N, C-alpha and C positions, 0 to 999 in steps of 0.2 A: 231480323238482324242485317245491318248493312252488310254488302258483300264482303267489304275489305276487312271486316271484323270477324265474321264468319270464316274468312280463308285463314285469318292470323288464328282463330281458335282452333281451327282443325290442324293448324301446323305445331301450336305450342302443345296439342294433346299428344300427336305424334312425338313430338320432342320428350313431353312427359313421359310417355310410354318407354321411349327409349333409356331415358335417365333412369326410370325405375328399374329396367331390365340389366342396367349397370352400374347400380347403385354404387360400387367402387371406384366408379370414375367422377362421382361427384365431387367437385373440389371442396375441400376444407375452408370456411370462413373463418380466418382466425384473426383478423383485423378489421380495422373501420374499412381501408382501402379494399377490402374483398368484399364489401357488401353488396355490391351491384352484382357480382358473379354469383352471390348467395342467392339474390332474389330470383334472377334470370333462370337459375339452373334449380337448385333445392326447392324453394318455393313452388316453380313450377311444377316440379316432379310430384309436390303434395298435394297441392290445388292448383290444378292447370287453368280450369275456367276464370279463378279469382285471379290468377298472376296474370292472365291476358287482359282482363278489364284494368289491372291496375298499373300493367306495363305502359298504357297510354295515358295515365293520371300524373297529376304535379307532384313535387316533394311535398312532404309534411310542410304544412302552414306555420308561419311564423307567430310569435305570441301577439303581436301587434294584429296579426289577422284573425286569429281566434278571439280577440277581445271586441272586435268589431260585431256590431249588429248587423244583420243581413234580410233582406226582403226578397224572397222569390217564389215561384210557384211551390218548389218542392224543395221544404228546407233541407240543408245540408246536413249531415248526420255528424255529430264530434263525440268522440270519445277520449279518454286521457287516465293518466295515473298521478298519484301524488296531488300537489296544491297547485291551482292556477288560478288567473283571473279569465273569465269566461263571457262573452257576449251572448247573445241570443240569436236565434234563426227564428223569425216571426212566424207564429201560426194564428195569430189573430191581431187586427189592429183595427179597431173599430171607434165611434165616438157617439155620446149619447148626451144631449144637454150639454152642460159645461163639464164633462167629464171624457176622456180619452183612455180606451184600455187596450192595453198590449199584453200578449201572452207568447212567451217565447221559448222554444227549447233549447236546454243548454248542453245537457249531456245524454247520449243513447245510454240507457241502461241504470242499473242501481247506483247511487253515490252515497256518499257519508253526507252530503249536504252543503250548503252555503256554511260559511264561518260567520256571516255577520259583517265582512266589509262588502260595501256597494259603491259602485261609481255613477254618478249621471255626468254623461259626457266625461270629462277628465276632473270632475270633483270628487273626491271622495264623501259620500254622504252616510249620516249616520241615521239609524231607527229606533224607532222606542218600540215598546211591547207590541204593539199592533200593528207595526211596520210604516208607519208614519215617518218621512225623514225630518231629521230635526237638524240643528245645530250650524246653518251656514250663516255667515256673515253677509249683512246686506240683505235685501228684501227677497232675493231668489229663494226658489223652494221654500216658500214661506210655510211654516207648519200647517199641516192638515192640507197641503196640496199636492203631495206625492207620497204614495204609498208603493212598499213593495212586498209581495210575497211570493214564496218557493216553495218546491216540490222536491223530495229526495230522488222520484223516480222508483218508487215501489211497483211491484208486479201489478197491484190494484191500487192506483192512484185517488186523489179526493180532488173533486174540481173545485175551482176558485169559487165561492160563494159570491163575492161582491160582485163578480163578473157575468156570473150567472144569472143574479137578481136584476142587473141592469140592463142585460142583453139576452132575455129569454127565449126570443125568436131565433137566435144567432148561437150562443152559447149555451149549452144546456148541462146538465150533471153528468149527461154520457160523455161530454167531453173533459175526460180525466186525464189523459195522456199517460196510460198504463207503461211502465218502464220508462219513461222519460223522465228526468230532472228538467224542472222547468221553473219560469220566472214570470210573473205578473206584476205590471208596472199600471199605476193608475193615478191619472193627472186629472188634479180639479182646474179648469182653465180660468176661472173667476171671470170676473169683467174684462172686456177685450181691452179695455185702456190700461190694466195693470199687468197685461200678459210680457210686455218686453222686460218687465222688473221682475215679475216670476220667474218668466223662463226667458232668460237674455239670449239664449242660444238655439232657441227655439226648442220644442217638445224634447225633455231629455231622452237620451239612446241610455241605456242600462248596461252595466256589467257587475259580475259580484265574483269574489275569491271563492273557490269552490274548492271541496275535498271530494275526487271524483272516485275513480271505481273502486269497489271493494274488491279486496285481491284474495286469492288461495296463497295460504302460506304452508308448505309441506313441513314445516318443522312442528306444527301444532298438530298433533295426531287426532285431534278432536274434528279438523276440517277433511272435507270429502272434497275431492275436485270436481265429482260429479254432482255436489248437491250446493249449489251458491248458497242457501240459507245457512249454512255452517261458515262461511267465509267472513272476514272482519277487516276493517280499517284500523283501528285504534290499537289493539293488541301490538307490542313492539313496534308502534309506528308503520305497520306494515304497508299500508296505503300508500306511503312514500319511498317505500324501500324500491330502488329501481331494478333489481334483479327478481324480486317478485312481481312488479309491474309489466317486466319482458316476459316472464313465464307466462303470466295472464293474456299478454297480446299473442304470443306465439301460437298459444291452443286452447285459450279459453274463451277471449273475447269475441262477441259477435262485431263483423267488420274486421277482424284479424285473420291471419292465415290458416287458423285451427287445425295446426298441425296434432297428429295423434299422440296424445301423451302416454300412452302404455308404452308404446314402442319408442318414440322419440327422447322422452325425458325420464320416465320411469325408471330405466337402467342406470341412468346417471344422477339420479335425484340427491345423491347423497353431496355432488359436487355443487349442486343448484343449492342446497340447504347452506353448504359453506361459504358460498358467494355471499347469499343473503345476510349471514353472520358477520361475513366482513364490512359490509355496507353499515351494520348496526354499530360496530365498534366506535367507541368514544375517541375523538381527537381533542388536544388541547385547544383553547384559543387564546388569541393576544389578549381579548381584556378579561381573560380569566373565565372560568367553566369550559364545558365541552361541548363538543356536535358530533352527531353521528357521521362517520367517516363519508358516506356518501349517501344524498337523498335527492329528489328527484319531483319536479312538477311539469309536465306538459301535455298537451292533447293534439290531437290530430283528427282530420277530417277522413271519412271513410273512401274517398277517393284519392286519398294520399297514396304514394307509391311506398310498400311495405321496407324497400332498403333504404327509405329515408328515415321511415319511422324507426326501424331498429337501429339506425346509426345514433338518432338522437337518445334513444335508451343507453346504448353501450358509453356513448360519450359522459354520461353524467357519472359512471365508476370505472372508467377505462377498460370498459368491459371486452372481453373475449370470448367469442363461442367458435365452435367448429362442428363437424360431421366427424365422427370417428369411424373405425371400419366396419361396424356392426350398424351404421345409420344412425346411433342414436348421437343426440347432442349436448356435449359438455360445456361447461362454462367455468368462467374464473374472472373474479373481481381484482380491480387495480389493486394487488398486494403481492409483494415478491414469495415465492417460496422455493427453498433448496431441492432441487431435483434429486429423485430419489434413485435407489440404485439400478432400477430398470429404466430409468429416463436417461438413456445415452444412446449415441451414436456412435459405434467405433469403428466403420469404413463406410468408404464412398466412393463413387466412381467418377466425382469431379466435384469442384467448388470455385466458388469467388470470393476474393475478400476484398473489402475497401478500408481504409484506415481515416481517410480524410475526405470530406464531402466537396464535390466540384462546387465552385462559386455558382453556378447557375442554380444548384441544387440545394444551397446551403441556407441554413436558418440559426441565427444565433441570438434573436428576438422575439417572442411571443408575447403580443398585444390582447390578454384575453378579455372577452367581454362575456355577461352574464346577464339574465334576468331578476331584477331586486324588486323584492316584495316591499322594500322599505322604499322605493321609487313607484310606487305604483304601479308595478311589473312593467317596467321600461327596461329595454336593454342597457345597461351601463358598461363603460369601461373600468378596470381595475389596474393595478400596477403591472407593467409588463414583467416578463420572466428573461433575465439576459445570462447567457452562456460567456462570461468575460473573458475566461481562456481563449475559447474561440474567437471572441472579436478581435484580443490581442494579436492572437496568431495570424487572423485575416486581415487586422487593419482596416476593418469596416464592420458597419452594423448591417445585417441582413435580417429585414424584419418581416414577420406575417402575422396575419390576426388569427385569432382561434376563438371561434363564437360557440359558445356552450350555452345553448338557448333553453335546454331543459334544467340548466343548474340554478340556483336560486342563493348562495351563500358565497359570499367574498373569499372564506377559508377554503372551503372546498374548491373554487375554482382556481384560485393558486396551486392547492396540492395536485389538481390534475394537470395543470401547466407545467409544473415541476415535472411530473411523470413524462407528459408529451415531449419536452425538453431533452429528458434523457435518452428518449429513444431516435429522435433526430440526430443527436450528437453524439452516438455512443462511439467509443473509441474503435470499435470493429463491428464491421457489419458485412453482409453479403448472401450466399446463397451455399447450400451443401446438396449434393443429389446421390441419393442411395437406390440399392436396388428394391425390388417389392418387400425385403426384409424392413425397411423402414415404416412401413404401414402398421407397425405395431407401437410408433410413436405419435403418429396423428392423434389430436384430441388433446395434447399435451402444451403447455404455454411454455413451460422452461424446460430445456434440454442441456445436458452436458455432450459435448463434443469432444471425443478422447480419440483421436486418429494417431496412427504410428508416431514414430519420433522425427520421422521426415518432414514433417508438416510441422513446426514448431509451434505458430500461432494457435493450430488446431488441437492441441495437444492435449490440453485441458481447458477448455473454454465454455463456461455455463453463459448460455443465449437464451434470449426471448424470440419465438416463434412468432412472424408477423402471419404468415400464409403458408399453406402446403399445394403442391399441385401434381397430381398426379399423370404421368405418361404411359397410358397401357401399351402402346406401340413399341415403346422403348423399354417398357416395363421397369420404369423408375419413379421417384417420388423426389421431388425438389422442395426443398424448406428455406424460405425466405427469414433471415435471422438478423438480430443485432446484440452486440454484448451486453448482458443483464448486469444491473448496478444492485447487489445484495443491499445497500442503503439506502434507497431509493424512496423506503417508507419512512425514514428518521425524519422528523418534524419539528423544528423549533419555531411557533410561532411568533415569538417577538421579532426573531429576524427574516422569517421567510413569509408571512402572512402579508406583509405589505402595510400599507397605511390604510388601503380601501378605496371606496369609491369616493369622490368629491362631493360632497352634500349640496354643492351649489349646482348641480347636474340635475337635481330635482325639480321636476317639471311642472309641478303644481302643489301648492300648500297643502298641506294635510288638516282638514278642520276637525275639531273635537266636538264630542256631544255637547249641548247645552246641560251644565251642572243644575241640579236640583237643591235648593236648600232646604236641608230635613228640620233645622232648628237653629235659632241665633241666642245666644245667652251673653247678656249684658255683664261686666264685672268693672269693678275698681283696680287699676292698676297705678304702681309706683314707679316712677322714671326718673332716673338720676337722684338728686338730693331733694327729696320733697315734694316731687310734680306729682299730682295725683289727678287721674282722669278716667273717664269710662271707655272703654274697649270693649269691642264686642267679638265673642266667636261665634264664627260663622261655620255650622257643619255642613258639610256637602256629601253627596251620594258618589262623587268622582274620585278617583285616588289622582295624588301627587306622584308624577313621574319626571324623570330627567327632562323629557322635551315637553312638559304641559304644565304651565304655571296658572295662576288666577289672578283676576283682578276684581275688586270689591267697589260699590259706589253706594252711596247712603245720601239721604235728605230728610229733613224734618218732613211729616206726613203732610200732603198737601203742597207743600214747597215745589218750587220752579229751579229745575236743575240739580245736576248731582255733584257732589265730591267724590273724587274717583282717586283711587290710589292703589299701589300694590300692596298685598297684605305684608303685616310686620313679622308672620310665621307663617309657615305651611306645615303641616305634621300630618305623616299618613297614620289612619287607624282602619281598624277591620272593615271591610265593606265601603271606605271611603277616605276622607280626611277632614280634617278641619282648619280653617285659617283666623288668624287675629288680626284684626282691623288696627288703623292708628285709633286715636282719641275722637270720640263723637260727642255732642251735646249731652248733658246729664237731663233728669227731669223731662223728656220730651219722649214723642212717638217717633218713632225712626224707620223708616223705608231704606229696606236693604237689598240690593241686586248683585249676582254674582254672575261672572264668565270665565271662560278657560280662554288661555290664550297659547298659542302653541311655539315651538322654538322658530317659526317664522313670522313671528309678531301678530299672527290673525287672530283675530277674537271670534269668539261664539255669539250669536245672540244673547242678551242679558237673560236671565233668569228670571221667573214671575217673581215679584215683588214680595218680601216678607216683612212684617210690621211688627215691631218690638220695643215695649215700653222700658225707658231708662231710669224711672223714677227710683229713688231710694229704696223702695219697699222692694223693687224687682232684680235690683243692679245686687250681684253678689260682692264680697268683699274681696280686696286683694288678697292674692295669694301669702301664705307665711312663708318667712325665709329661712334661711341657715339652718336647714335641716340637719341632726348629727346623730348618728347612734353609735353606742359604744357597748360592745359587749363586755361582760365581767363572769365570775363565778355565779352561777344561779340566775342571773339577771341581765337585762339591758337597761342603760340610761338613753334615753331619746330627748332631743331638745331641738327647740326651734324660736324664731321669734315671729310674736303675733303681726298681722298686718297693721298700719295705721290709719286705716279708712275707717269713719265712725261708725259705720252699720254693722260693724263686727258684733255678733251673737255669741258663737261658741264654734268649738273646732271638734274636729273627729279625728282621731289617730287610728290608723289600720295598718295590721299587719299580715304578712303572707311568708310562708315558705318557698315562694320562687319569686322572680323578677316582675311577675304580671300582676299588674293592679287588679286587674278582672277576677283574679283569685285570692284575693286578699280580702280579711273581715274587719269591721269596727273591732277597736279592743277598749272595752268598758264603755262608760256613758260619755255624752259630751261633755268637752271639756271648756269650761268658762276662765276666760284672763283678759287682761285690760288691753288697750291697742298699744303696739309697741312692746310688750311684755314678753321677755324670755322665759319661756316654758320649759319645765323639767319632768319627765314622766318616768317613773322607775318600773320597768316590767318584768314579774318574776315570770321565769319559763324553763322548760328543760332545755339540757345543752343541746346545741344546734346551731345553723345560720338561718337568721331572720331578716325580711325585710319590711321597711316601714314608710308610710306615706301620711301626709297630714293633709287635711282641709279645711278651709274656714267658711263659713255660713252665715246669712242675715237671719233675721227672727222669723222670715217666711221659709226658711230651709232653702233659699238659692245658694249654691255653693260655688266658690272658686275651684279652678282647675286643681286637681290634686298634685301636691308637690312630694317628689321621691321618684324612685326608693332612695333609701339609704339603708343598707346592710349592717348587720353586727352579729359577730360570732359569740356565742354563750359556750361557757365551759362548765 
């Protein structure tokens, strides 16, 4: 150990011993501003050696640094809570024949695993069931050229079989990476002359969206803080709950302070449970629906300072922790609560009071940033929060930035910014000093100041405490406060959520997976007045979304060039979707391909070709029209008009008790009628509401799409 560090360790040990002997002198950490003091004193008292080594370490890294891959003799250890985009620390980078093999550590300790989102450089990549990258436009990362495999970090892991098979003298089945979440990247270099097209930016650097540490939730009686096998990530989404993440970091995480759970947290565990529940509360969104009040996603390296890590956790839920008179660590999430009858200061030996911030300290506009999963986990800026009253009184805008780098929601970012502005521009703030009787108020976030009548402003003032400082020589304790806003948690998403992030800040287009054509059904269609032709219903495995469209192209089998066009209709179905093309030639063999198109206009590769016969025997009739169901006493009358296409052979009428076609059943025998004929069927049935569909078929049993439902109520 170098002499300077040894001396520092000895001094820190002495300081820790002194701090332990004078536990009452440890300053409460009750705001982000006091976290540095918390780390230097309280953490040093708990784990002196760790505090010394980390006092010389950098702040917690930014998300961009965590996403970057690293090659170094000893890979840096990374841990984290919630969901984030993580790079790798290389443990292996070797080549054999035309392949390269990279294995990298992602996270130290057990995780929930990758979510299935991956990036190669800044391109989002999609993989098939075997891990092969698919779905890029152009020739880069051609199918079967890049494979991505992952491991969750189980206590006993499994080696990557393809790497072991290719590099048996370098990487064996003993190279499992126990308790290390990892990623393997296998690249087929192909012919040298194609490498600039296959890998235009060089061999890809991978990163992945990862659900990180599995946390302990004290609200679940089945979970034991001493038995990680009882912990979980998914129930109540506890893996992304910032209060549970902070509890895990402070006392359970390898690489964390490892504070004594029984002494520091168990006496106040009800406060930790309550704070975690606040984070889970549903808050309405401007676009409809809700989201949890507070969620998080962030990672840190083991050489990061504890103060910066704790600060990042607390930032995500406007968190507040302290050390109470017994040495326990109470916590409160960002939500106002009314002080109780014992949460009151009735006497003081001194106070300061400020009603208006000095110009040099004033902030009346906060410009917040957060890390957006919708923008490839880049840090993005959203609408500023402005105190228009202060701007008008001061006559100028005093702006400051607020970086919430472990927050991943625009709504949550705006709610946190509102809370921060409320504290900065409180209508009254200051300090109040009491004798040691004030020790009973340490560890409380909201207090009522009720001084005698000669101090009118402090006669009945509810305040939020930001920190408390104990002076043993003067035998006093000083609380720093700001007037609390009881309405701070009122939230109007339409007015307060803002417009969100400008989508033009997206740094790279998002590429969808190449769709698979499951089936193509040709059918006759009637458009306008008497225009009859063949269209194709193309069934796909990929769902229709607001940001995902399709393009279909076709040609006669063996022809040159494709006819390309947007689909006439896109319909979501269970497990995928189908699209309907424009007219295609009848009585021909047609080759069809499908591609997905994202909102940025980027195409995937075209799907494998599907060939379909549009001969009259294979083409379904057009759909029936004018379906109408009318209920009466004891029966329903169902009518429709038959299609006018010449290959109509018969029709089937379906009846169900719900509006879901899959639950309906054929009603009677196939129905025969002339083309264009209006058909009426009387269905004798018990009282109730029924749903009807009708479908046309040719002689080979090829059916049009079902028409309906139309409902009838029978009395």
